[in-house]
MMTF fields as JSON, N, C-alpha, C and O atoms, coordinates in Angstrom:
{
  "mmtfVersion": "1.0.0",
  "mmtfProducer": "UNKNOWN",
  "numBonds": 339,
  "numAtoms": 340,
  "numGroups": 85,
  "numChains": 1,
  "numModels": 1,
  "chainsPerModel": [1],
  "groupsPerChain": [85],
  "chainIdList": ["A"],
  "bondAtomList": [4, 2, 8, 6, 12, 10, 16, 14, 20, 18, 24, 22, 28, 26, 32, 30, 36, 34, 40, 38, 44, 42, 48, 46, 52, 50, 56, 54, 60, 58, 64, 62, 68, 66, 72, 70, 76, 74, 80, 78, 84, 82, 88, 86, 92, 90, 96, 94, 100, 98, 104, 102, 108, 106, 112, 110, 116, 114, 120, 118, 124, 122, 128, 126, 132, 130, 136, 134, 140, 138, 144, 142, 148, 146, 152, 150, 156, 154, 160, 158, 164, 162, 168, 166, 172, 170, 176, 174, 180, 178, 184, 182, 188, 186, 192, 190, 196, 194, 200, 198, 204, 202, 208, 206, 212, 210, 216, 214, 220, 218, 224, 222, 228, 226, 232, 230, 236, 234, 240, 238, 244, 242, 248, 246, 252, 250, 256, 254, 260, 258, 264, 262, 268, 266, 272, 270, 276, 274, 280, 278, 284, 282, 288, 286, 292, 290, 296, 294, 300, 298, 304, 302, 308, 306, 312, 310, 316, 314, 320, 318, 324, 322, 328, 326, 332, 330, 336, 334],
  "bondOrderList": [1, 1, 1, 1, 1, 1, 1, 1, 1, 1, 1, 1, 1, 1, 1, 1, 1, 1, 1, 1, 1, 1, 1, 1, 1, 1, 1, 1, 1, 1, 1, 1, 1, 1, 1, 1, 1, 1, 1, 1, 1, 1, 1, 1, 1, 1, 1, 1, 1, 1, 1, 1, 1, 1, 1, 1, 1, 1, 1, 1, 1, 1, 1, 1, 1, 1, 1, 1, 1, 1, 1, 1, 1, 1, 1, 1, 1, 1, 1, 1, 1, 1, 1, 1],
  "groupList": [{"groupName": "MET", "atomNameList": ["N", "CA", "C", "O"], "elementList": ["N", "C", "C", "O"], "formalChargeList": [0, 0, 0, 0], "bondAtomList": [1, 0, 2, 1, 3, 2], "bondOrderList": [1, 1, 2], "singleLetterCode": "M", "chemCompType": "L-PEPTIDE LINKING"}, {"groupName": "HIS", "atomNameList": ["N", "CA", "C", "O"], "elementList": ["N", "C", "C", "O"], "formalChargeList": [0, 0, 0, 0], "bondAtomList": [1, 0, 2, 1, 3, 2], "bondOrderList": [1, 1, 2], "singleLetterCode": "H", "chemCompType": "L-PEPTIDE LINKING"}, {"groupName": "LYS", "atomNameList": ["N", "CA", "C", "O"], "elementList": ["N", "C", "C", "O"], "formalChargeList": [0, 0, 0, 0], "bondAtomList": [1, 0, 2, 1, 3, 2], "bondOrderList": [1, 1, 2], "singleLetterCode": "K", "chemCompType": "L-PEPTIDE LINKING"}, {"groupName": "GLU", "atomNameList": ["N", "CA", "C", "O"], "elementList": ["N", "C", "C", "O"], "formalChargeList": [0, 0, 0, 0], "bondAtomList": [1, 0, 2, 1, 3, 2], "bondOrderList": [1, 1, 2], "singleLetterCode": "E", "chemCompType": "L-PEPTIDE LINKING"}, {"groupName": "ARG", "atomNameList": ["N", "CA", "C", "O"], "elementList": ["N", "C", "C", "O"], "formalChargeList": [0, 0, 0, 0], "bondAtomList": [1, 0, 2, 1, 3, 2], "bondOrderList": [1, 1, 2], "singleLetterCode": "R", "chemCompType": "L-PEPTIDE LINKING"}, {"groupName": "LEU", "atomNameList": ["N", "CA", "C", "O"], "elementList": ["N", "C", "C", "O"], "formalChargeList": [0, 0, 0, 0], "bondAtomList": [1, 0, 2, 1, 3, 2], "bondOrderList": [1, 1, 2], "singleLetterCode": "L", "chemCompType": "L-PEPTIDE LINKING"}, {"groupName": "ILE", "atomNameList": ["N", "CA", "C", "O"], "elementList": ["N", "C", "C", "O"], "formalChargeList": [0, 0, 0, 0], "bondAtomList": [1, 0, 2, 1, 3, 2], "bondOrderList": [1, 1, 2], "singleLetterCode": "I", "chemCompType": "L-PEPTIDE LINKING"}, {"groupName": "PHE", "atomNameList": ["N", "CA", "C", "O"], "elementList": ["N", "C", "C", "O"], "formalChargeList": [0, 0, 0, 0], "bondAtomList": [1, 0, 2, 1, 3, 2], "bondOrderList": [1, 1, 2], "singleLetterCode": "F", "chemCompType": "L-PEPTIDE LINKING"}, {"groupName": "ASP", "atomNameList": ["N", "CA", "C", "O"], "elementList": ["N", "C", "C", "O"], "formalChargeList": [0, 0, 0, 0], "bondAtomList": [1, 0, 2, 1, 3, 2], "bondOrderList": [1, 1, 2], "singleLetterCode": "D", "chemCompType": "L-PEPTIDE LINKING"}, {"groupName": "ALA", "atomNameList": ["N", "CA", "C", "O"], "elementList": ["N", "C", "C", "O"], "formalChargeList": [0, 0, 0, 0], "bondAtomList": [1, 0, 2, 1, 3, 2], "bondOrderList": [1, 1, 2], "singleLetterCode": "A", "chemCompType": "L-PEPTIDE LINKING"}, {"groupName": "THR", "atomNameList": ["N", "CA", "C", "O"], "elementList": ["N", "C", "C", "O"], "formalChargeList": [0, 0, 0, 0], "bondAtomList": [1, 0, 2, 1, 3, 2], "bondOrderList": [1, 1, 2], "singleLetterCode": "T", "chemCompType": "L-PEPTIDE LINKING"}, {"groupName": "GLY", "atomNameList": ["N", "CA", "C", "O"], "elementList": ["N", "C", "C", "O"], "formalChargeList": [0, 0, 0, 0], "bondAtomList": [1, 0, 2, 1, 3, 2], "bondOrderList": [1, 1, 2], "singleLetterCode": "G", "chemCompType": "PEPTIDE LINKING"}, {"groupName": "ASN", "atomNameList": ["N", "CA", "C", "O"], "elementList": ["N", "C", "C", "O"], "formalChargeList": [0, 0, 0, 0], "bondAtomList": [1, 0, 2, 1, 3, 2], "bondOrderList": [1, 1, 2], "singleLetterCode": "N", "chemCompType": "L-PEPTIDE LINKING"}, {"groupName": "VAL", "atomNameList": ["N", "CA", "C", "O"], "elementList": ["N", "C", "C", "O"], "formalChargeList": [0, 0, 0, 0], "bondAtomList": [1, 0, 2, 1, 3, 2], "bondOrderList": [1, 1, 2], "singleLetterCode": "V", "chemCompType": "L-PEPTIDE LINKING"}, {"groupName": "TYR", "atomNameList": ["N", "CA", "C", "O"], "elementList": ["N", "C", "C", "O"], "formalChargeList": [0, 0, 0, 0], "bondAtomList": [1, 0, 2, 1, 3, 2], "bondOrderList": [1, 1, 2], "singleLetterCode": "Y", "chemCompType": "L-PEPTIDE LINKING"}, {"groupName": "PRO", "atomNameList": ["N", "CA", "C", "O"], "elementList": ["N", "C", "C", "O"], "formalChargeList": [0, 0, 0, 0], "bondAtomList": [1, 0, 2, 1, 3, 2], "bondOrderList": [1, 1, 2], "singleLetterCode": "P", "chemCompType": "L-PEPTIDE LINKING"}, {"groupName": "SER", "atomNameList": ["N", "CA", "C", "O"], "elementList": ["N", "C", "C", "O"], "formalChargeList": [0, 0, 0, 0], "bondAtomList": [1, 0, 2, 1, 3, 2], "bondOrderList": [1, 1, 2], "singleLetterCode": "S", "chemCompType": "L-PEPTIDE LINKING"}, {"groupName": "GLN", "atomNameList": ["N", "CA", "C", "O"], "elementList": ["N", "C", "C", "O"], "formalChargeList": [0, 0, 0, 0], "bondAtomList": [1, 0, 2, 1, 3, 2], "bondOrderList": [1, 1, 2], "singleLetterCode": "Q", "chemCompType": "L-PEPTIDE LINKING"}],
  "groupTypeList": [0, 1, 2, 3, 2, 4, 5, 4, 6, 7, 1, 8, 9, 10, 9, 6, 3, 11, 3, 5, 5, 6, 1, 10, 12, 5, 2, 8, 3, 5, 3, 6, 2, 10, 2, 9, 3, 6, 13, 13, 9, 2, 4, 4, 7, 13, 7, 2, 6, 2, 9, 5, 2, 10, 13, 3, 3, 14, 2, 6, 7, 11, 12, 15, 3, 8, 5, 5, 16, 2, 11, 6, 17, 8, 12, 16, 6, 9, 10, 6, 4, 9, 15, 6, 3],
  "groupIdList": [1, 2, 3, 4, 5, 6, 7, 8, 9, 10, 11, 12, 13, 14, 15, 16, 17, 18, 19, 20, 21, 22, 23, 24, 25, 26, 27, 28, 29, 30, 31, 32, 33, 34, 35, 36, 37, 38, 39, 40, 41, 42, 43, 44, 45, 46, 47, 48, 49, 50, 51, 52, 53, 54, 55, 56, 57, 58, 59, 60, 61, 62, 63, 64, 65, 66, 67, 68, 69, 70, 71, 72, 73, 74, 75, 76, 77, 78, 79, 80, 81, 82, 83, 84, 85],
  "secStructList": [7, 7, 7, 3, 3, 3, 3, 3, 3, 3, 3, 7, 6, 6, 1, 7, 6, 6, 3, 3, 3, 3, 3, 2, 2, 2, 2, 2, 2, 6, 6, 7, 7, 1, 3, 3, 3, 3, 3, 3, 6, 6, 3, 3, 3, 3, 3, 3, 3, 3, 3, 3, 1, 1, 1, 7, 6, 6, 3, 3, 3, 3, 7, 2, 2, 2, 2, 2, 2, 6, 6, 7, 7, 6, 6, 3, 3, 3, 3, 3, 3, 1, 7, 7, 7],
  "xCoordList": [-122.589, -121.675, -122.293, -122.963, -122.051, -122.61, -121.845, -120.623, -122.586, -121.957, -121.505, -122.231, -120.319, -119.802, -118.941, -118.509, -118.697, -117.914, -117.107, -117.58, -115.888, -115.045, -115.18, -114.833, -115.687, -115.962, -115.485, -115.15, -115.46, -115.141, -116.396, -117.491, -116.228, -117.34, -117.043, -115.957, -118.012, -117.833, -118.804, -119.892, -118.4, -119.273, -120.224, -119.802, -121.495, -122.515, -123.512, -124.215, -123.571, -124.42, -125.909, -126.709, -126.3, -127.72, -128.192, -129.396, -127.259, -127.62, -128.086, -127.556, -129.072, -129.605, -128.701, -128.123, -128.581, -127.749, -128.259, -129.461, -127.345, -127.705, -128.119, -128.585, -127.949, -128.396, -127.285, -126.564, -127.155, -126.209, -126.974, -128.046, -126.417, -127.004, -126.189, -124.972, -126.879, -126.21, -127.084, -128.258, -126.503, -127.248, -128.171, -127.847, -129.302, -130.291, -129.695, -129.985, -128.87, -128.257, -127.334, -127.284, -126.603, -125.713, -126.529, -126.154, -127.628, -128.513, -129.007, -129.006, -129.426, -129.911, -128.782, -128.967, -127.624, -126.482, -126.038, -125.707, -126.03, -125.572, -126.711, -126.503, -127.918, -129.108, -129.341, -129.622, -129.225, -129.448, -130.932, -131.517, -131.531, -132.95, -133.092, -133.222, -133.068, -133.238, -132.0, -131.826, -131.136, -129.932, -128.712, -128.799, -127.57, -126.311, -125.24, -125.29, -124.281, -123.149, -121.942, -121.661, -121.228, -119.981, -118.842, -118.996, -117.701, -116.506, -115.411, -115.035, -114.909, -113.824, -112.756, -113.03, -111.557, -110.42, -110.773, -110.51, -111.366, -111.734, -112.809, -112.984, -113.534, -114.66, -115.942, -116.019, -116.964, -118.225, -119.292, -119.407, -120.066, -121.174, -122.38, -122.227, -123.582, -124.806, -125.557, -125.768, -125.957, -126.678, -127.958, -128.046, -128.943, -130.11, -129.657, -128.701, -130.342, -129.967, -131.072, -132.255, -130.663, -131.568, -130.975, -129.885, -131.706, -131.211, -131.791, -133.001, -130.913, -131.317, -130.646, -129.523, -131.317, -130.708, -129.806, -128.993, -129.934, -129.164, -127.766, -126.93, -127.5, -126.2, -125.245, -125.673, -123.952, -122.966, -122.975, -123.099, -122.84, -123.105, -122.181, -122.656, -120.898, -119.991, -119.352, -118.141, -120.182, -119.755, -120.828, -122.005, -120.397, -121.3, -121.246, -120.17, -122.392, -122.439, -123.122, -124.116, -122.572, -123.141, -123.023, -122.301, -123.742, -123.738, -122.352, -121.825, -121.758, -120.385, -120.222, -119.265, -121.139, -121.006, -121.106, -120.354, -122.037, -122.243, -121.006, -120.545, -120.47, -119.304, -118.074, -117.328, -117.855, -116.688, -116.773, -115.748, -117.988, -118.141, -117.772, -117.418, -117.858, -117.475, -116.028, -115.545, -115.345, -113.953, -113.773, -112.707, -114.811, -114.739, -114.475, -115.322, -113.311, -112.919, -113.506, -113.88, -113.578, -114.038, -113.098, -111.882, -113.648, -112.89, -112.202, -111.207, -112.726, -112.185, -112.667, -113.693, -111.913, -112.344, -113.145, -112.709, -114.333, -115.212, -115.722, -115.913, -115.936, -116.58, -118.047, -118.377, -118.933, -120.369, -121.008, -120.654, -121.963, -122.696, -123.998, -124.199, -124.88, -126.079, -125.615, -124.629, -126.303, -125.85, -125.798, -126.686, -124.766, -124.633, -125.39, -125.131, -126.317, -127.145, -126.831, -127.442],
  "yCoordList": [59.202, 58.407, 58.184, 59.058, 57.005, 56.662, 57.34, 57.481, 57.752, 58.295, 57.125, 56.141, 57.227, 56.161, 56.767, 57.917, 55.966, 56.43, 55.261, 54.124, 55.553, 54.535, 54.687, 55.723, 53.643, 53.671, 52.389, 51.415, 52.403, 51.193, 50.343, 50.87, 49.019, 48.093, 47.3, 46.74, 47.256, 46.617, 45.464, 45.455, 44.495, 43.382, 43.832, 44.479, 43.492, 43.843, 42.693, 42.403, 42.043, 40.862, 41.174, 40.259, 42.442, 42.785, 42.838, 42.856, 42.862, 42.908, 41.533, 40.506, 41.53, 40.29, 39.861, 40.705, 38.551, 38.04, 38.554, 38.533, 39.011, 39.531, 40.989, 41.515, 41.646, 43.026, 43.866, 43.396, 45.103, 46.045, 47.165, 47.562, 47.675, 48.809, 50.055, 50.082, 51.093, 52.36, 53.499, 53.299, 54.685, 55.856, 56.356, 56.244, 56.898, 57.412, 58.483, 58.503, 59.367, 60.425, 59.856, 60.377, 58.789, 58.154, 57.533, 57.63, 56.907, 56.306, 57.373, 57.163, 58.508, 59.604, 60.212, 60.503, 60.398, 61.004, 60.173, 60.723, 58.845, 57.955, 57.502, 56.718, 58.004, 57.673, 56.168, 55.625, 55.505, 54.07, 53.835, 54.498, 52.888, 52.579, 51.448, 51.721, 50.199, 49.069, 48.184, 47.454, 48.245, 47.418, 48.289, 49.335, 47.83, 48.535, 47.536, 46.361, 48.031, 47.205, 47.665, 48.861, 46.709, 47.062, 46.331, 45.212, 47.0, 46.425, 46.391, 47.417, 45.177, 44.978, 44.145, 43.033, 44.67, 43.963, 43.468, 42.316, 44.348, 44.071, 43.006, 42.467, 42.692, 41.744, 42.496, 43.262, 42.281, 43.005, 42.114, 40.931, 42.708, 42.023, 42.949, 44.164, 42.385, 43.173, 42.757, 41.57, 43.747, 43.521, 44.345, 45.388, 43.881, 44.703, 45.753, 45.539, 46.872, 47.979, 48.26, 48.28, 48.475, 48.951, 50.263, 50.284, 51.352, 52.671, 53.061, 52.99, 53.471, 53.875, 55.196, 55.463, 56.003, 57.25, 57.007, 57.868, 55.853, 55.556, 55.022, 54.932, 54.665, 54.126, 55.298, 56.366, 55.093, 56.147, 56.472, 55.585, 57.775, 58.247, 57.683, 57.315, 57.606, 57.153, 55.808, 55.628, 54.88, 53.501, 52.569, 52.923, 51.36, 50.334, 49.175, 48.828, 48.578, 47.447, 46.267, 46.429, 45.061, 43.853, 42.681, 42.741, 41.602, 40.389, 39.727, 39.496, 39.42, 38.871, 37.57, 37.432, 36.615, 35.327, 35.52, 34.915, 36.364, 36.634, 37.294, 36.882, 38.312, 39.02, 38.115, 38.114, 37.346, 36.457, 35.371, 34.977, 34.878, 33.862, 34.418, 33.663, 35.734, 36.389, 36.898, 37.499, 36.661, 37.068, 38.522, 39.097, 39.129, 40.529, 40.583, 40.182, 41.073, 41.158, 42.41, 43.362, 42.394, 43.554, 44.731, 44.549, 45.926, 47.16, 47.25, 47.96, 46.534, 46.609, 47.891, 48.459, 48.332, 49.48, 48.945, 48.03, 49.535, 49.104, 50.324, 51.394, 50.148, 51.179, 50.804, 49.666, 51.749, 51.486, 52.418, 53.592, 51.863, 52.634, 51.905, 50.757, 52.594, 51.928, 50.902, 51.145, 49.748, 48.711, 49.215, 49.943, 48.828, 49.15, 48.08, 46.887, 48.51, 47.517, 47.444, 46.657],
  "zCoordList": [21.112, 21.928, 23.305, 23.855, 23.84, 25.144, 26.275, 26.224, 27.289, 28.483, 29.336, 29.483, 29.894, 30.746, 31.835, 31.744, 32.879, 34.024, 34.572, 34.6, 35.005, 35.644, 37.149, 37.717, 37.786, 39.226, 39.884, 39.21, 41.198, 41.971, 42.127, 42.325, 42.037, 42.261, 43.527, 43.68, 44.429, 45.734, 45.915, 45.34, 46.718, 47.073, 48.184, 49.143, 48.052, 49.039, 49.123, 48.155, 50.273, 50.452, 50.335, 50.14, 50.449, 50.34, 48.882, 48.623, 47.938, 46.515, 46.049, 46.473, 45.181, 44.61, 43.455, 42.771, 43.239, 42.161, 40.812, 40.547, 39.972, 38.657, 38.665, 37.655, 39.813, 39.959, 40.587, 41.467, 40.132, 40.715, 41.392, 40.936, 42.49, 43.192, 42.864, 43.049, 42.372, 42.088, 42.611, 42.921, 42.705, 43.184, 42.067, 40.885, 42.451, 41.499, 40.582, 39.385, 41.134, 40.317, 39.242, 38.128, 39.57, 38.604, 37.472, 36.304, 37.818, 36.807, 35.837, 34.624, 36.366, 35.525, 34.687, 33.506, 35.302, 34.612, 33.411, 32.361, 33.567, 32.495, 31.583, 30.657, 31.856, 31.061, 30.989, 29.92, 32.127, 32.234, 32.522, 33.378, 31.802, 32.005, 33.034, 34.227, 32.594, 33.507, 33.595, 34.571, 32.573, 32.558, 32.291, 31.647, 32.801, 32.569, 32.177, 32.539, 31.434, 31.028, 31.831, 31.913, 32.426, 33.094, 32.39, 31.9, 32.361, 31.738, 32.8, 33.367, 33.052, 34.017, 33.322, 32.871, 33.234, 32.62, 31.207, 30.864, 30.4, 29.009, 28.854, 27.762, 29.925, 29.854, 30.135, 31.096, 29.291, 29.417, 30.038, 29.715, 30.932, 31.59, 31.612, 31.738, 31.492, 31.572, 32.832, 33.077, 33.628, 34.873, 34.903, 34.255, 35.652, 35.954, 36.965, 37.71, 36.981, 37.867, 38.874, 38.534, 40.116, 41.15, 41.657, 42.229, 41.439, 41.832, 43.184, 43.399, 44.091, 45.438, 45.8, 45.371, 46.57, 47.044, 48.255, 48.594, 48.912, 50.123, 49.813, 50.712, 48.548, 48.147, 47.889, 47.453, 48.16, 47.885, 46.391, 45.547, 46.083, 44.725, 43.652, 42.578, 43.904, 42.855, 43.17, 43.039, 43.584, 43.822, 43.276, 43.213, 42.88, 42.373, 43.365, 43.853, 43.665, 44.593, 43.926, 43.218, 44.16, 43.576, 44.519, 45.514, 44.202, 45.007, 44.952, 43.864, 46.121, 46.145, 45.358, 44.595, 45.529, 44.832, 43.321, 42.557, 42.903, 41.483, 40.871, 39.806, 41.538, 41.017, 40.995, 40.016, 42.062, 42.106, 41.03, 40.474, 40.727, 39.684, 38.308, 37.403, 38.158, 36.905, 36.961, 36.001, 38.071, 38.217, 38.612, 38.389, 39.202, 39.614, 41.112, 41.911, 41.489, 42.889, 43.538, 42.853, 44.856, 45.615, 45.364, 45.304, 45.22, 45.035, 43.671, 43.524, 42.676, 41.318, 40.641, 41.015, 39.647, 38.849, 37.665, 36.967, 37.45, 36.366, 35.613, 36.192, 34.33, 33.52, 33.434, 33.098, 33.733, 33.685, 32.659, 32.555, 31.899, 30.881, 30.557, 30.955, 29.825, 29.308, 28.283, 27.588, 28.166, 27.228, 25.791, 25.345, 25.081, 23.65, 22.892, 23.052, 22.072, 21.367, 19.898, 19.174]
}
C-alpha cells in the first residue's frame, strides 16, 4: 500500500508551473522519487517535485496560477503520495 499524507497546499509565487515544493524529509517519508500525485476534492493531479530543506515540513507549495487553473484554492487540504501506476 502506498504511503500518503493529508496536508495543506499553499500558493507560492516562487514555485515553477507544474512543480510542487515540499520538504526533503516528507519526500523521503512518502518514498516520492521525481513526481507526486495530489488529490483535492476527489480530483487527482500529478506534479513534478522539488524537495528543499528550507520549506516548512508539513506543507505543500505550488504556483498560484497553475493551482487556480486546476481549481485548487490557497490553504486547501490535499492528499499527497507517490503516483499510483
